C-alpha positions in Angstrom: 117.3 101.5 92.7 118.7 104.4 91.0 117.2 107.5 92.3 117.4 110.9 90.6 117.6 113.5 92.8 116.4 117.3 93.0 117.2 120.1 96.0 114.8 119.0 98.1 114.4 120.2 102.1 113.7 117.3 104.5 111.8 117.3 107.9 113.5 115.6 110.8 110.8 113.7 112.4 111.4 114.3 115.9 113.5 116.7 117.8 114.3 117.1 121.4 111.8 114.7 122.7 108.8 115.9 120.4 107.5 115.8 116.9 109.5 118.6 115.2 106.1 119.9 113.4 104.6 120.2 117.1 107.5 122.4 117.8 106.9 124.3 114.6 103.2 124.9 115.1 104.1 126.5 118.5 107.0 128.4 117.1 104.3 130.1 114.6 106.1 128.6 111.4 103.2 127.8 109.9 101.4 130.9 110.5 103.9 132.6 108.6 102.2 135.1 105.7 103.5 136.0 102.2 104.3 139.8 102.9 106.1 138.9 106.3 109.1 136.3 104.2 112.2 137.9 103.8 112.6 136.0 100.7 109.5 135.5 99.0 111.2 132.9 96.8 110.7 130.1 99.4 107.2 129.8 98.3 108.2 128.0 95.3 110.2 125.4 97.2 109.1 121.8 96.9 107.5 120.3 99.8 109.9 118.6 102.2 110.6 114.9 102.3 108.8 113.3 104.9 108.2 109.4 105.1 105.0 107.9 106.0 104.8 106.3 109.6 106.0 109.0 111.6 109.5 108.8 110.5 112.2 110.7 109.0 113.5 110.1 105.6 116.6 111.6 103.9 118.9 110.9 100.6 121.5 109.8 102.5 119.6 107.1 104.4 118.1 105.8 100.9 122.1 105.6 99.8 122.7 103.4 102.6 119.7 101.2 101.9 121.3 100.4 98.5 120.0 103.2 96.5 122.2 104.7 93.6 121.8 108.4 94.1 122.2 110.3 90.7 121.5 113.8 89.6 119.2 115.2 87.3 118.5 113.6 83.9 120.1 115.9 81.0 120.0 114.0 78.1 118.8 110.5 76.8 120.8 108.9 73.7 119.3 105.6 72.9 119.4 103.5 76.1 121.8 105.6 77.8 120.8 108.3 80.2 123.1 111.2 81.3 122.6 113.0 84.5 124.2 116.6 86.0 126.4 116.4 89.1 124.2 117.9 92.0 123.6 114.8 94.0 126.3 116.5 97.0 124.4 119.8 96.4 120.8 118.1 96.7 121.7 116.4 99.8 123.2 119.5 101.4 119.9 121.2 100.3 117.9 118.8 102.7 120.5 118.9 105.3 120.2 122.9 105.2 116.3 122.7 105.5 116.5 120.0 108.6 118.9 122.5 110.3 117.1 125.6 109.8 113.7 123.9 111.1 115.7 122.4 114.2 117.1 126.1 114.9 113.5 127.5 114.8 112.4 125.0 117.2 115.6 125.8 119.7 114.8 129.5 119.2 111.0 128.6 120.2 112.4 126.8 123.1 114.8 129.1 124.5 112.4 132.1 124.3 109.7 130.6 126.0 112.0 129.0 128.8 111.2 125.6 128.1 112.7 122.5 129.7 113.5 120.5 126.6 115.7 117.4 126.6 119.0 117.5 124.6 119.1 116.9 120.8 119.0 113.4 120.3 121.3 111.8 117.3 119.7 111.4 114.2 121.2 108.9 111.6 120.1 111.3 108.9 122.7 114.0 109.5 125.4 111.2 109.1 127.5 111.8 106.0 127.4 109.4 103.1 130.1 108.8 100.4 129.0 109.8 97.2 130.4 108.5 93.5 127.0 109.3 91.4 127.7 108.0 87.8 127.4 110.6 85.1 125.5 108.2 82.9 124.1 104.5 82.8 123.1 102.1 80.2 119.1 101.2 81.1 119.9 97.5 79.4 123.2 96.8 81.1 121.7 98.0 84.5 118.9 95.8 83.9 116.3 98.3 84.7 112.8 97.2 83.9 110.7 100.1 84.8 111.1 104.0 85.2 109.0 105.8 87.5 109.0 109.5 86.1 107.6 111.8 89.2 107.0 115.3 87.8 104.6 116.8 90.4 101.2 118.4 89.6 99.8 121.6 89.9 96.4 123.1 89.6 94.5 123.9 86.1 93.1 126.7 86.5 92.0 127.0 82.4 88.4 127.1 83.0 88.6 130.5 84.6 88.3 133.9 82.7 91.8 134.4 81.6 91.8 138.0 83.1 91.4 136.4 86.6 94.8 134.5 86.2 98.3 135.4 86.1 100.9 134.6 83.1 101.7 131.5 84.9 98.2 130.4 85.2 97.6 131.1 89.0 94.6 133.0 90.2 95.1 136.9 90.6 93.9 137.1 94.3 94.5 139.1 97.6 94.8 136.4 100.1 91.7 134.1 99.6 89.8 136.7 97.4 89.8 136.6 93.9 89.8 139.7 91.4 86.1 139.3 90.9 83.5 140.1 93.6 81.9 136.9 95.2 85.2 134.7 94.1 87.3 133.0 96.7 90.0 130.5 97.0 90.7 127.5 99.2 93.5 124.9 99.7 96.2 126.8 97.5 99.5 126.9 98.5 100.4 130.1 100.5 96.9 131.3 100.3 97.4 133.3 103.1 99.6 131.2 105.5 102.4 128.9 105.0 99.9 126.2 106.1 97.2 126.9 103.4 98.0 124.2 101.6 97.7 121.5 104.2 94.9 120.2 106.3 96.2 122.2 109.3 95.5 125.5 107.7 92.3 124.5 106.1 90.0 125.2 109.1 91.2 128.8 109.5 91.2 129.7 105.9 87.6 128.1 105.4 86.3 130.3 108.3 87.9 133.5 106.7 86.3 132.9 103.2 82.8 131.8 105.2 82.7 134.9 106.8 83.6 136.7 103.6 80.8 135.2 101.9 78.3 135.8 104.2 79.3 139.5 104.5 79.2 139.7 100.6 75.3 138.1 100.8 74.4 140.4 103.1 73.9 137.9 105.9 
């Protein structure tokens, strides 16, 4: 398998005896609001790599399992595809987020005076030797299928153009749209970091429900 990579963070599934997400919930990581972020650009970051079944996943682990890591595709000439030289930087980006999340958990443990087990060894932190090809021939490599993952986003073209930004995203203040009686749910960073995942939906829904009742005079 040949895997074109990008700078995506990774979530270490376990840390000091618990699921990392549990530590992060208690540390308030998912309750961060956009206006509280030192660097608002993180709101555009891709979601971290998480494997199904409650386990960690990383680019080095995929390489050790036999995947050939390459960079971002930059050109196609006939059956030859060329890539940039970003795999090492992309692995480093994943490791950087994993380290940051562990640090947040450790700070929360220390601040609350909790007695947590020491850090467990994690094979996903082990370095991997990378020798990514700059290009390869699809036929020579016997590539029989290409899975082109481009991601997805919301389509708000049905909304009046005055209610969306130049990028096509809703103009809003938290969940409230720029029109009386208009609210949104499920958007990333709607009110908090967790707004785009199931954990954040109930709290956001309650806020919108209260706003709707007030708007209707209930």
